[in-house]
LUMVOMAR-524334 format. One record per atom (N, C-alpha, C, O): x, y, z; residue in three letters. Coordinates in pm, whole numbers, plus 32768, in hexadecimal, padded with zeros to 4 digits. Layout:
% residues N
XYZala/...
//
This chain:
% residues 286
489EAF989AA9met/4867AF8F9A0Amet/4889AEF099ECmet/48F5AEB599F4met/480EAEC199C7gly/47F7AE319992gly/47EAAE0D990Dgly/47DDAE6198B4gly/47EBAD8998F5asp/47F8AD39985Aasp/478AAD749819asp/479FAD5597A3asp/46FBADCE981Fser/46B5ADED9804ser/46D2AE5397AFser/46B8AE4F9737ser/4718AEC997F8ser/4734AF4597D5ser/4785AF489759ser/47F4AF129755ser/4737AFA796BEpro/47A3AF849665pro/481BAFC1965Fpro/485FAFC295F8pro/4846B00396E2glu/48DCB01396B4glu/4936AFBB96E1glu/49AAAFB896B7glu/48FFAF61974Btyr/493CAED89759tyr/495FAE8B96E2tyr/490AAE55969Btyr/4A0DAE8496C3asp/4A4EAE0A9667asp/4A76ADD296F8asp/4AAAAE0C9757asp/4A55AD6796EBpro/4AAFACCF9727pro/4B3AAC9D96E8pro/4B93AC739731pro/4B44ACA2967Bglu/4BB9AC96962Dglu/4C39ACF99650glu/4CAEACDC9665glu/4BEEAD84964Ftyr/4C40ADEE9691tyr/4C7FADD69705tyr/4CF8ADCE9716tyr/4C0AADC69771ala/4C10ADB4980Cala/4C73AD5A9827ala/4CCCAD819872ala/4C7BACC897EEarg/4CDEAC8497D1arg/4D64AC7297D5arg/4DB6AC2F9813arg/4D5FACDD9765met/4DF2AD179733met/4E41AD889784met/4EB5ADAC9799met/4DBBADAD97A6ala/4E19AE30980Dala/4E36AE04988Bala/4E80AE4C98CDala/4E0BAD9898C1ala/4E2BAD43992Bala/4EB2AD13992Aala/4F16AD31996Aala/4E9AACC298D3glu/4F20AC7F988Bglu/4FA4ACE99883glu/5018ACC49897glu/4F7EAD689863val/4FF3ADCA9851val/500AADF198DFval/5082ADEE98FCval/4FCEAE0C9928arg/4FECAE5799C4arg/4FF3AE059A14arg/4FFAAE2C9A89arg/4FF4AD6299F5ala/504EAD149A3Fala/50C4ACF49A21ala/5117ACC49A6Eala/50D9AD1D9969glu/5149ACFB993Cglu/51C3AD599974glu/5238AD38998Aglu/5178ADF59989leu/51CDAE719975leu/51E7AE639A13leu/5254AE8C9A3Cleu/519AAE349A61lys/51ACAE4A9B2Flys/522AADEE9B35lys/521CAD839AFBlys/528FAE039B67glu/5307AD8E9B72glu/52E6AD4E9BFFglu/52F4AD779C72glu/52B6ACDC9BC9leu/526FAC6B9C4Cleu/5318AC2D9C65leu/534BAC109BF9leu/5364AC1A9CC6ala/53BBAC129CF9ala/539FAB519D09ala/5334AB219D2Eala/5411AB069CE5glu/5438AA7B9CF1glu/54A5AA819D72glu/550DAAC39D73glu/547AAA389DCEasp/54C4AA499E6Casp/54FCA9B09E47asp/54D8A9589DF9asp/5574A9C19EB9glu/55B8A92D9EACglu/5609A94C9F3Cglu/5632A9C09F48glu/561FA8F79F9Fser/5664A8FEA007ser/56AFA88DA00Bser/5697A8219FD5ser/5714A8B2A054tyr/577AA83AA059tyr/579BA843A112tyr/5785A8A7A156tyr/57CCA7CFA142phe/57F3A7C9A1FBphe/585AA77EA1E7phe/583EA713A1B1phe/58BAA78CA1FDphe/592CA754A225phe/5967A71CA280phe/5994A774A2C9phe/5988A69BA2B1ser/598DA663A317ser/5A28A685A359ser/5A7EA6A3A307ser/5A4FA681A3E4asp/5AE0A689A42Basp/5B3AA5E9A3D0asp/5BA6A5C4A3FCasp/5B01A5A6A363asp/5B31A55EA344asp/5B64A57AA2AEasp/5BBAA541A26Basp/5B11A5E4A294asp/5AF7A61FA1EFasp/5B1BA6B0A216asp/5AC8A703A1F4asp/5B74A6D4A24Bpro/5B5DA76EA254pro/5B86A7D6A1D2pro/5BF1A7C8A198pro/5B36A82DA1B2gly/5B26A866A10Fgly/5AFDA839A0C4gly/5ADCA87AA061gly/5AE6A79CA0CDgly/5A98A76CA064gly/5AE5A7479FECgly/5B5FA7459FF5gly/5AA1A7249F68pro/5AF0A6E19EEFpro/5B2EA7699EDApro/5B07A7DB9EF2pro/5BAEA72E9E9Earg/5C16A79C9E80arg/5BB6A7D19DF1arg/5BFEA8349DE6arg/5B63A7DF9D90thr/5B11A7FC9D56thr/5AD5A8889D87thr/5ABDA8E99D3Fthr/5AC3A87E9E07leu/5A88A90E9E4Bleu/5AE8A9539E83leu/5AD6A9C99E9Fleu/5B5EA9139E9Egln/5BBAA9769F01gln/5C15A9E39EEBgln/5C47AA369F37gln/5C1DA9C79E46met/5C5DAA4B9DF8met/5C02AAA19DFCmet/5C1DAAF79E50met/5B90AAB59DBDser/5B68AB159DAAser/5B11AB7C9E2Aser/5B14ABF29E4Eser/5ABAAAE69E58thr/5A93AB129EFCthr/5AF2AB639F5Athr/5AD4ABCD9F91thr/5B61AB249F63gly/5BDBAB639FB6gly/5C0AABD49F6Cgly/5C09AC309FBEgly/5C2EABFD9F0Aleu/5C18AC889EF6leu/5BC1ACE79F19leu/5BEEAD519F45leu/5B45ACD69F0Fcys/5ADBAD1B9F64cys/5AE7AD2CA004cys/5ABAAD8DA041cys/5B1EACD4A035ala/5B52ACF1A0BFala/5BA4AD32A0D7ala/5BA8AD7CA139ala/5BF1AD26A08Barg/5C79AD3EA0B4arg/5C87AE03A078arg/5CDAAE5CA087arg/5C1CADF8A041leu/5BF5AEB09FF6leu/5BBFAEDEA058leu/5BE0AF53A06Cleu/5B3BAE90A0E3ala/5B15AECFA124ala/5B63AEC7A1CBala/5B48AF06A230ala/5BC1AE67A1B3leu/5C15AEA6A20Fleu/5CA3AF4FA1F7leu/5CCAAFA5A246leu/5CBDAF36A178tyr/5CE8AFB5A136tyr/5CC0B041A180tyr/5CFFB095A1C0tyr/5C2DB02FA155cys/5BBCB0AAA16Acys/5BA0B085A1FAcys/5B37B0BEA216cys/5BC9B042A25Ftyr/5B89B04BA2CBtyr/5C14B087A30Etyr/5C02B0D1A36Ftyr/5CA8B06EA2E3tyr/5D31B0BAA306tyr/5D1EB141A2EFtyr/5D48B199A33Btyr/5CC2B15CA25Bleu/5D08B1FAA26Fleu/5C99B272A29Cleu/5C9EB2EDA295leu/5C29B20AA2D3gln/5BD4B247A31Cgln/5BE6B23DA3B9gln/5BBEB29AA3FFgln/5C20B1D2A3F0lys/5C13B1C0A470lys/5C97B1B9A493lys/5CBDB1BAA508lys/5CECB1B0A422gly/5D87B1D0A471gly/5DBEB143A4BBgly/5E24B15CA4FCgly/5D96B0B7A4C3thr/5DC5B045A4CDthr/5DB9AFEDA47Ethr/5D4DAFE9A444thr/5E1BAF8BA45Eala/5E69AF41A3F5ala/5E39AEAAA3F8ala/5E6DAE6AA453ala/5DEDAE6EA3B4tyr/5DD9ADE9A3E9tyr/5DE2AD89A381tyr/5DA5AD86A316tyr/5E2FAD41A3A9asp/5E49ACA4A32Easp/5DE0AC66A310asp/5D9BAC3FA36Easp/5DB5AC4BA28Cphe/5D2BABCFA267phe/5D8AAB4DA28Cphe/5E03AB3CA27Bphe/5D25AAF9A2C4arg/5D43AA7FA2CDarg/5CD2AA26A26Farg/5CFCAA08A200arg/5C7FAA0CA283tyr/5C07A9BAA247tyr/5B85A9E4A23Etyr/5B63AA36A294tyr/5B25A9BBA1DEile/5ABFA9D6A1DEile/5A30A960A22Dile/5A2BA8E7A213ile/59EAA991A26Ethr/59A3A92EA289thr/5924A92CA264thr/58E8A8C1A261thr/58E7A9A2A241gln/587FA999A1F9gln/5878A9F8A18Agln/58C5AA58A188gln/5817A9E2A123leu/5817AA2DA09Bleu/5773AA31A079leu/574FA9CAA040leu/5748AA59A083his/56C6AA939FF4his/56BFAADA9FA6his/56D0AB519FC0his/569CAAA29F01glu/5698AB129EB5glu/5616AB1D9E6Dglu/55BAAAD09E4Eglu/5633AB959E5Fgln/559DABCB9DE5gln/55B8ABD89D7Bgln/55F0AC459D6Dgln/55ADAB959D09thr/55D5ABA09C83thr/557DABF49C1Bthr/5541ABC09BBDthr/557DAC599C31his/54FDACD29BB5his/5526ACE99B60his/55A0ACDD9B55his/54DEAD149AFBarg/5517AD229A61arg/55B3AD4A9A38arg/55FCAD0999EDarg/55D3ADCA9A7Fser/565EAE119A73ser/5691AE159AC9ser/56F1AE619AD1ser/566AADC79B33phe/56FCADC69BAAphe/56BEAD429C16phe/5651AD0A9C15phe/5718AD329C59thr/5727ACEE9CDAthr/570FAD1A9D6Bthr/574AAD819D8Bthr/56CAACE49DC0lys/56EAAD289E51lys/572DACC59E93lys/56F7AC579E8Elys/5799ACCD9ED3ser/57EEAC5E9F0Fser/57D6AC969FB5ser/57FCAD059FD9ser/578DAC30A017phe/577DAC55A0A8phe/57CDABF4A0E4phe/57ADAB7EA0EEphe/5839AC28A10Eval/58A3AB9CA13Eval/58E0ABCCA1BDval/5915AC37A1D7val/58C9AB5AA20Dthr/58FAAB52A2B0thr/599BAAEEA293thr/59AFAA8EA249thr/59F8AB38A2F1phe/5A57AB2EA2E6phe/5ABEAB49A358phe/5ABAABAAA3A4phe/5B33AACCA35Bglu/5B8BAAE2A3EDglu/5BE8AB37A3ABglu/5C06AB3AA334glu/5C20AB94A428ala/5CB4ABDFA41Fala/5CDCABFBA490ala/5CA2ABEFA4FCala/5D58AC27A474val/5DB4AC27A4DDval/5DDDAC88A51Fval/5E49AC6CA4ECval/5DFEAD0CA580asn/5E2EAD5CA596asn/5EDDAD51A580asn/5F25ACFAA5B1asn/5EFDADA5A53Fala/5F79ADD7A4CBala/5FCDADCCA535ala/602EAD83A51Dala/5FC9AE06A5B8ala/602DAE25A606ala/6020ADC8A682ala/6091AD9AA694ala/5FC1AD92A6EAasp/5FACAD26A716asp/5F8EAC88A70Casp/5FA0AC28A758asp/5F61AC95A6A2arg/5F29AC2DA624arg/5EA3ABE8A67Aarg/5E71AB7FA653arg/5E7AAC23A6DCser/5DCEABFEA713ser/5D73ABFDA6A8ser/5D7AAC51A64Fser/5D1EABA5A6AApro/5CD9AB94A641pro/5C66ABD6A636pro/5C53AC32A686pro/5C0FABBDA5E1ile/5B77AC3FA5EAile/5B1DABF2A54Bile/5B45ABC5A4DFile/5AADAC03A583thr/5A57ABF3A507thr/5A17AC73A4BEthr/59E1ACD2A4F7thr/5A28AC62A431phe/5A05ACDDA3E7phe/598BACA6A38Bphe/5983AC2EA36Fphe/5940ACF2A367glu/58D6AD13A31Cglu/58D9AD55A2A2glu/58BFADCAA2C1glu/58EDAD4FA20Dthr/58E5AD8DA1B5thr/585CAD7DA15Ethr/581BAD14A156thr/583AADFEA11Acys/57E9ADDCA096cys/5845AE32A01Ecys/585FAEA9A02Bcys/5862ADFB9FCDval/5891AE329F43val/587DAE019EC8val/58A1AD979E93val/582BAE799E96lys/57F5AE969E1Dlys/5862AEAA9D81lys/58B2AEFF9D5Clys/582FAE249D48his/58B8AE409CC7his/586EADF29C71his/5804ADB59C7Chis/58F0AE0F9BE2ile/58DBADCF9B72ile/593EAD809B60ile/59ADADA09B88ile/592AAD189B26asp/59A9ACBF9B17asp/5988AC699AA7asp/59A3ABF19AACasp/5949ACA39A34asp/5915AC5899B7asp/5983ABF89980asp/59F6AC1C9967asp/594EAB6D996Fgln/59B7AB1B9939gln/598BAAEE98CCgln/59C6AA8F9898gln/5918AB26988Dval/58EAAAD79816val/58F9AB729793val/58EDAB5C971Aval/5913ABFF97C8thr/5908AC499767thr/5991AC80976Fthr/59BBACBB970Cthr/59EBAC7397EBphe/5A72AC9197DDphe/5A74AD3697A3phe/5AB3AD689745phe/5A0AAD779811val/5A27AE019830val/5ABCAE50983Aval/5B00AE2C989Aval/5AEDAEA497F3pro/5B6BAEE1980Epro/5B5FAF09987Fpro/5BDAAF0C988Cpro/5B29AF3D9912asn/5B59AF499970asn/5B0CAF0C99D5asn/5A99AEED99B5asn/5B2BAEF89A39leu/5AB4AEC69AA1leu/5AC0AF209B0Fleu/5B28AF629B1Bleu/5A4EAF2D9B74trp/5A3AAF6D9BECtrp/5A2AAF279C3Btrp/5A0FAEB19C24trp/5A37AF5D9CBEtrp/59EDAF2F9D64trp/59CFAF9B9DB4trp/5A12B0029DB2trp/5963AF899E04glu/5962AFEF9E5Fglu/5934AFCD9ED1glu/58D2AF859EC2glu/5952AFE29F4Fthr/5932AFB99FA7thr/58BBB010A004thr/58CBB086A023thr/5849AFC2A028gln/57EDB029A057gln/57DDAFE4A0DFgln/576AAFEAA10Agln/5829AFAFA121ile/582AAF7AA1B7ile/58B5AF34A1CFile/58EBAED8A190ile/58E0AF7EA242cys/5963AF34A25Dcys/595FAF4BA2E2cys/5990AFB6A306cys/592CAEFBA342arg/593EAF00A3CCarg/5949AE85A44Earg/5941AE13A420arg/5954AE8AA4AFval/5971AE45A4EBval/5914ADCFA524val/58BDAE04A56Aval/5906AD53A521glu/586FAD15A523glu/5831AD39A59Cglu/5866AD56A607glu/57A6AD33A57Bgly/5775AD95A62Agly/5752AE07A614gly/56F4AE28A65Cgly/5772AE50A5D3ser/575FAEF0A5ABser/56EBAF31A571ser/56ADAEE7A524ser/56D5AF67A578asp/565AAF9FA530asp/5669B00AA4CCasp/5603B043A4A5asp/56F7B033A492glu/574FB088A440glu/573CB083A3A8glu/579CB054A36Aglu/56A5B0BBA348ala/56A3B066A2DEala/5650B0F2A267ala/55DAB116A26Bala/56A1B119A222asp/5628B13CA1AEasp/564AB114A13Casp/56BEB0FCA11Aasp/55F2B10AA100tyr/55F0B0A7A05Ctyr/560FB13E9FEFtyr/5648B1319F83tyr/55EEB197A011glu/55D4B20A9FA4glu/5653B26F9F8Bglu/5664B2DB9FC4glu/56AAB2329F28trp/5713B2979EFCtrp/5710B3199EF0trp/56A7B33B9EB9trp/5760B3809F10asn/573CB4209EFEasn/577BB42C9EA4asn/57F3B42E9EBFasn/5766B4359E4Dasp/57CAB4689DC7asp/57E1B4DB9DD6asp/5858B4FC9DD6asp/577FB53D9DE6gly/57BFB5E69DFBgly/580FB5ED9E32gly/5844B65A9E1Bgly/585AB5A09E96ala/58A1B5AA9F02ala/594AB5CD9EC1ala/59A5B61C9EDBala/592BB54A9E51val/59ADB5369E0Eval/59E0B5B99D72val/599EB5D39D0Dval/5A61B5EA9D9Casn/5A78B6539D51asn/5A8EB6299CCAasn/5AE5B5E09C9Dasn/5A26B66B9C8Dasp/5A26B6629BD6asp/5A91B61C9B8Fasp/5A82B5CE9B31asp/5B1BB6499BD5tyr/5B9AB6309BA9tyr/5BA5B5759B73tyr/5BD1B5379B12tyr/5B68B5589BE7tyr/5B64B4BF9BECtyr/5B03B4769B9Ftyr/5B19B3FE9B8Dtyr/5AA9B4A39B75lys/5A42B4819B21lys/5A60B4409A79lys/5ACCB41D9A4Blys/59E6B43F9A3Dgly/59DFB3FE99BCgly/5A58B39A9989gly/5A8CB34999D6gly/5A7FB3A89903glu/5ABDB34898DAglu/5B41B3439923glu/5B6BB3989972glu/5B7AB2D698FDmet/5BF9B2A19964met/5C89B2E29925met/5CA3B2E398ADmet/5CD3B3119981pro/5D57B3599948pro/5DBFB30E98E8pro/5DC4B298990Bpro/5E0AB3259888lys/5E30B2E49833lys/5EC8B2DA98A2lys/5EE3B3069911lys/5F16B27E9830trp/5F95B2639894trp/5FE2B319988Ftrp/5FB4B37F985Dtrp/605AB30298D4leu/60A8B39298D8leu/6105B39A9873leu/6119B342981Fleu/6131B3EC987Aser/61B4B3E39819ser/6236B3AE988Cser/6239B3A89907ser/62A1B389981Aasp/6303B35A9844asp/632EB3AE98C1asp/6334B3829934asp/6344B41598A0asn/636DB49D98D5asn/6338B4FD992Aasn/6376B568992Casn/62BFB4F09981pro/625FB54799B6pro/62D5B5AA9A08pro/62B2B5C79A7Apro/6324B5CB99EFser/636CB63A9A63ser/631EB6B19A49ser/6366B7009A86ser/62E5B6DC9A2Dala/62ACB76B9A28ala/623EB7819A7Dala/621EB7E89AB8ala/61F8B6F59A7Aala/6192B6DC9AE5ala/61BCB6BA9B79ala/6180B6D89BE1ala/6224B67B9B6Cleu/6281B64F9BD0leu/62DDB6DA9C2Eleu/62FFB6D99CA4leu/62EDB7379BD3leu/630DB7AB9C31leu/627EB81F9C5Eleu/6275B8789CB2leu/6248B7FE9C23cys/61B8B8489C5Ccys/6173B7FE9CC8cys/611DB8319D10cys/619AB78D9CD1gly/6175B7539D42gly/6114B7059D37gly/611CB6A99D88gly/60B9B7049CF3ile/6050B6929CC8ile/604EB60D9CB0ile/5FE7B5CB9C9Eile/60FFB5CD9CB0leu/6112B5679C93leu/6175B5379CF1leu/61D8B57F9CFFleu/616DB4A49D4Ephe/61C3B4859DAEphe/61CDB4089D5Ephe/6171B3C09D36phe/6273B3F99D4Bcys/629DB37E9CFFcys/62FAB3349D5Fcys/6359B3659D9Ccys/62C8B2A39D62val/6315B2439DC0val/6352B1FA9D30val/6300B1CD9CE0val/6403B1EF9D0Dthr/6426B1D79CA3thr/6472B1579CCDthr/6498B1139C6Ethr/6494B1219D5Bser/64EBB09E9D4Fser/649DB0239D73ser/644DB00D9DCEser/64C7AFE19D1Bser/6453AF1F9D19ser/64B6AF1B9DC2ser/6479AF019E29ser/6529AF309DC3ser/6559AF009E52ser/6542AF159EC6ser/655FAECC9F25ser/64F2AFB09EC5arg/6498AFF39F1Farg/6431AFDC9F2Barg/6413AFCD9FA1arg/63CFAFCD9ED7leu/6357AF839ECCleu/6331AF269F07leu/62C4AF1C9F41leu/63A8AEBA9EFBasn/6396AE269F01asn/63FCAE159FA5asn/643AADAF9FC4asn/63F4AE929FF5asn/647BAE6CA074asn/6401AE66A0D9asn/63A2AE9FA0A6asn/63EBAE42A136gln/63B2AE2BA1A1gln/63C4AE7EA1FAgln/6363AE7CA247gln/643FAEF2A228ser/6439AF5DA240ser/640BAFD1A211ser/63FAB02DA260ser/63F2AFDEA19Aphe/6386B03BA168phe/6320B005A16Bphe/62D6B061A18Dphe/62D9AFA0A15Fmet/6241AF4BA16Amet/622CAF5CA1E9met/622AAEF4A229met/621BAFC8A229thr/6209AFB8A2A6thr/6145AFA8A298thr/6117AF6CA237thr/60F2AFDDA2F7glu/6098AFF6A2F9glu/6045B04EA2A7glu/5FD7B034A277glu/6095B0CDA29Dlys/6065B12AA276lys/6074B12AA1AAlys/602CB15EA155lys/60E1B0E1A19Fasn/60E3B0B2A116asn/60C4B029A0E7asn/60B7B01AA06Dasn/60BCAFEBA117gly/6099AF34A0E8gly/600DAF38A0AEgly/5FD0AECDA0ACgly/5FD6AFA0A080trp/5F71AF85A03Ctrp/5F7EAF6F9F99trp/5F23AF4F9F4Dtrp/6009AF8A9F77leu/6014AF9F9F09leu/6018AF2C9EC0leu/5FFDAF469E4Bleu/6035AE999ED7pro/6047AE299EADpro/5FB1AE0E9EA9pro/5F93ADAB9E68pro/5F60AE439ED6leu/5EB9AE1F9EE1leu/5E7BAE4E9E51leu/5E24AE0C9E17leu/5EC6AEF69E0Cleu/5E8DAF119DCAleu/5EB3AEF39D35leu/5E6EAF029CD0leu/5F51AEB89D46thr/5F7AAE4D9CBAthr/5F25ADDC9CC6thr/5EF0ADB69C5Dthr/5F0EAD9E9D2Bglu/5E96AD049D13glu/5E41AD379CDAglu/5E3AAD069C6Aglu/5DEAAD909CEEphe/5D85ADC69CB2phe/5D83ADEA9C35phe/5D1EADF59BEFphe/5E12AE059C0Dala/5E17AE429B5Cala/5E33ADB59B30ala/5E2BAD9F9AB7ala/5E51AD5C9B78phe/5EADACC69B09phe/5E0EAC7E9B0Dphe/5DE8AC2F9AB7phe/5DC1ACA49B77phe/5D43AC459B55phe/5CF0AC849B1Aphe/5C8DAC3F9B04phe/5CE9ACE49AF6thr/5CA4AD549A90thr/5CCBAD2699FDthr/5C7DAD0299A6thr/5D39AD2D99F8lys/5D98ACE19956lys/5D6FAC569955lys/5D44AC2B98EAlys/5D73AC1B99A3trp/5D53AB7299A3trp/5CD1AB2C99C5trp/5CCCAAB299BBtrp/5C70AB6E99EAasn/5C0DAB409A13asn/5B9BAB2699ACasn/5B60AB819972asn/5B7DAA919997gly/5B51AA739919gly/5BA1AA0998E0gly/5B79A99598E5gly/5C10AA2A98AApro/5C4CA9F5984Epro/5C8EA97398D2pro/5C85A8F998C3pro/5CC2A9AA9933leu/5CF7A94999B6leu/5C88A9549A1Cleu/5C4AA9BB9A3Aleu/5C7AA8EB9A46ser/5C2FA8C59AB1ser/5C5EA8E49B46ser/5CD0A8CD9B6Eser/5C07A9119B87pro/5C5FA9629BEDpro/5CDAA90A9C4Epro/5D35A9439C8Apro/5CC9A8989C4Dala/5D0CA83F9C7Aala/5D9FA82C9C29ala/5E0BA80E9C5Bala/5D85A8449BB3glu/5E02A85F9B61glu/5E6EA8F39B5Fglu/5EE7A9029B4Cglu/5DCCA9799B89ile/5E1EA9F49B7Eile/5E95A9DB9C2File/5F03AA0C9C46ile/5E46A9879C81glu/5E6BA9A89D1Eglu/5F03A95C9D04glu/5F68A98D9D38glu/5F0BA8E29CB3asp/5F93A88F9C93asp/6006A9009C59asp/607FA8E69C5Aasp/5FDAA9699C2Fcys/605AA9B59BD8cys/608EAA0D9C57cys/6105AA2B9C5Ecys/603FAA2F9CADarg/6089AA819D22arg/6119AA2A9D74arg/6120A9B39D96arg/6164AA7A9D7Fpro/6147AAEC9DB5pro/618AAB669D14pro/61C7AB429CAFpro/616AABC99D30leu/615DAC079CC6leu/61CEAC969D16leu/61DCACB99D8Bleu/6209ACC59C9Aile/6299AD299CAAile/627FADAC9C96ile/628FADE19C28ile/6255ADEC9D01thr/6248AE789CC6thr/6298AED79C8Ethr/62D7AF069CEDthr/62B5AF069C36gln/635DAF459C17gln/6330AFE39C3Cgln/6377B01D9C8Dgln/62D9B0189C11arg/62C3B0BE9BE5arg/622EB0E89C3Aarg/61CAB0A39C28arg/622CB14B9C86val/61ABB1879CA4val/61BEB1F59C98val/6216B2319CD4val/6158B2389C2Fval/6158B2E29C3Bval/60BBB2E09C78val/6063B28C9C64val/60B6B36A9CD4val/6037B3859D28val/5FF3B3F89D02val/603DB4549D25val/5F87B42B9CCBglu/5F8DB4C39CB2glu/5EEFB4C79CDBglu/5E88B48C9CBDglu/5F1FB53C9D3Athr/5EA5B56B9D7Fthr/5E48B5E89D5Cthr/5EA2B61D9D1Bthr/5DF5B6319D52his/5DBAB6AF9D4Ehis/5D75B6E69DBAhis/5D08B6C39DE7his/5DC8B74A9DE3gly/5D83B7A29E9Cgly/5D53B7419EEAgly/5CE0B7489F15gly/5DACB6CF9F0Cglu/5DA2B66B9F5Fglu/5DC6B6E9A009glu/5D7FB6E2A06Dglu/5E4FB7589FF9gly/5E56B76FA062gly/5ED0B70EA0A1gly/5EC9B6DAA111gly/5F2BB701A056glu/5F8BB6A6A08Cglu/5FCFB6F1A0EBglu/5FB9B76AA0E2glu/6034B6C4A163lys/6086B755A172lys/6133B6E5A154lys/619EB71EA142lys/612AB666A156glu/619BB621A0E9glu/6195B5FFA08Eglu/611EB5E9A079glu/61E7B5DDA018pro/61AFB5B19F9Epro/619FB52C9FA5pro/616EB4F69F42pro/61C9B4CDA027ser/61BAB423A028ser/612FB44AA062ser/60E2B3EDA04Bser/60EBB4B7A0A7asp/6062B46BA0E2asp/601AB45FA01Basp/5FBEB40DA018asp/6028B47B9FD9lys/5FCDB4449F71lys/5FBEB3D09F4Alys/5F85B3B39EE0lys/6005B3589FBFleu/600CB2D49FA9leu/5F7DB290A003leu/5F4CB21F9FF9leu/5F50B316A067asn/5EE5B2F1A09Casn/5E84B35FA095asn/5E2EB35EA0EDasn/5E7FB3D2A02Aala/5E0AB413A025ala/5D98B3EC9FFFala/5D9DB3879FB9ala/5D0DB424A01Aala/5C92B3ECA00Fala/5C79B3D19F93ala/5C3EB3679F7Eala/5C99B41B9F2Dasn/5CA1B3FC9E89asn/5D17B4149E62asn/5D70B4639E84asn/5D06B3A99DFCala/5DC2B3C19DB2ala/5D7FB36B9D77ala/5D13B3309D7Dala/5E1DB3789D11ile/5E13B3229C6Eile/5EB7B2E19C49ile/5F1CB30D9C13ile/5E96B27A9C7Aphe/5F47B2029C97phe/5F54B1E59BD5phe/5EFAB1B69B8Fphe/5FC3B2089BAFtyr/5FF9B1DB9B39tyr/6071B15D9B62tyr/60E7B1759B7Etyr/603EB0ED9B5Dile/608DB0769B83ile/60E2B0249B1File/6094AFF29ACDile/616AB0019B03ser/61ABAFB19ABEser/61EFAF3A9B2Dser/6228AF4D9B98ser/61D0AEC19AEAphe/61C0AE579B23phe/61FFADE49AD4phe/6223AE069A64phe/6212AD739AEFglu/623DACEB9AB4glu/620DAC769B0Bglu/61EAAC749B81glu/6216AC089AA3cys/61CBABA89AFEcys/623FAB289AC9cys/6237AAE69A61cys/6297AB1F9B23val/62F3AAB19B0Cval/62D1AA239B0Bval/631EA9C49AFEval/623AAA249B1Eglu/61FAA9769AF0glu/61D6A96B9A2Cglu/61C8A90399ECglu/61D0A9F199FBasp/619DAA0E999Fasp/620CA9AA9956asp/627EA9A69984asp/61F0A96A98FCpro/6235A90698A2pro/627FA97B981Dpro/62DBA94B97DBpro/625EA9E99803thr/62A5AA4E97C2thr/62E0AAAA9810thr/6314AB0A97D7thr/62E3AAA1989Eile/62F7AB0998DCile/62A8AB8998CAile/62E8ABEB98A4ile/6211AB9998E5gly/61DDAC0898DCgly/61E7AC68992Agly/61D5AC6199A3gly/6213ACF098D2his/6203AD6598F1his/617AADDD98E1his/614CADF99872his/6144AE1D9968tyr/60D2AE3E995Atyr/60E4AECC9975tyr/6152AEF79997tyr/607CAF179968arg/604EAF9B9994arg/5FA8AFAD999Farg/5F43AF92995Earg/5FC8AFE09A06ala/5F3AAFD69A3Fala/5F0BB0729A6Fala/5F6BB0B49A95ala/5EBBB09E9A73val/5E73B12B9AA7val/5E0AB1019B03val/5D9FB0D39ADCval/5E28B10F9B7Aval/5D97B0F99BCAval/5D6DB1949C13val/5DBCB1DC9C4Fval/5CE4B1AF9BFEarg/5CAFB2189C56arg/5C62B20E9CDAarg/5BE9B1F59CE5arg/5CAAB2209D2Dlys/5C32B2259DAFlys/5BFFB29E9DDAlys/5C48B3019DE2lys/5B88B2A29DF6thr/5B2AB33F9E3Dthr/5B02B2DC9EAFthr/5AF8B2629EBAthr/5AEBB36A9F14met/5AA9B3209F85met/5A35B3C89F92met/5A60B4389F7Bmet/599FB3A69FBDasp/5950B3E09FCFasp/5948B424A04Dasp/5916B495A054asp/597BB3E0A0BBgly/5988B438A12Agly/5934B3DEA187gly/5948B3EAA200gly/58CEB37BA156lys/5896B323A1ABlys/58BCB2CBA208lys/5910B28FA1C4lys/58BFB286A28Dpro/58F9B22AA2C0pro/58CDB1ABA24Cpro/585EB191A21Cpro/595BB165A234gly/5970B0E4A1E9gly/5957B0E3A157gly/592FB07FA11Bgly/5973B166A119his/594CB1A1A0ADhis/59D7B1B4A067his/5A23B20DA08Chis/5A00B14A9FE8met/5A5EB14A9FA4met/5A25B0FF9F0Fmet/59DFB09B9F01met/5A69B1679E9Farg/5A5CB1279E2Earg/5B01B1169DE5arg/5B69B14F9E06arg/5AE7B0AB9D71leu/5B60B0A69D51leu/5B42B0659CD1leu/5B11AFF59CBEleu/5B7EB0F49C45glu/5B6BB0A89BDFglu/5BE6B0A99B96glu/5C40B0FC9B9Fglu/5BE1B02A9B3Cval/5C86AFEB9B16val/5C80AFA99A8Eval/5C3DAF4E9A5Eval/5CDBAFF59A66thr/5D25AFB799D6thr/5DA9AFA999ABthr/5E07AFF899B7thr/5DA5AF139964cys/5E49AEE79962cys/5E4EAEC298EFcys/5DE8AE9798B9cys/5ED7AECB98A2ser/5EFFAEA397FAser/5F8CAE749831ser/5FD9AEAB987Fser/5F93ADD897DAlys/600CADC397DClys/6082ADF59763lys/607DADEB96E9lys/60E8AE2D97B9val/6170AE899773val/61AFAE2896D8val/620EAE539696val/
//
């Protein structure tokens, strides 16, 4: 249809083209490469991107059974969309048992809006693999996740959730000394501090820079209650590493000048695909 057609409105066509272009989420790409002299890059990238890398290792451990410790980021490529960011991260890690080095690749889709201060943030790993492998599936299978773990984030538990504990719905780790004890924090349980860091980042992302948030570590995890629904755990403690779980975490930040005490709800879900894990987080100061 050309300009001579009576049905053609050039002004409408121009406006429609602009609307289509605006609605299409054209990614703004940024890439970072870090040298041996500057492993991990600037501190403004280390906190948020480091969390993405460590979440990928958490997912890898739950699916593969081998624990790795994060070392530093070597390459970062980010696609910024209208409502989320995709971070493609290459990073170095070491085997927790024999300290042998290995290079990982991950893609994490996340929202960490520093402008609107949304009440909860989320991260979703789409790839978590050893560098050079072909394992990749970017599509999240929402139908594979129990509806119990969908919808609005849960509210904080009552101070005495004894009935749910007796029914086996909840598992509680109450001792601060136990939660921060090296013998308890084996590779099976050692991911709990990571969830606490995600919670603290969620609370202060925006008001504080990533470098300022990092300076507030270490955080002291005081109490963790884990809730699951039909995950088939053999022992109550298995809830800590269930594929789908809701964590209620009390913690404090010793570097906070007001000695900040916090409550966080972290919902972790997995759709069964390799490299896939979703983390949704809310956090408030008590």
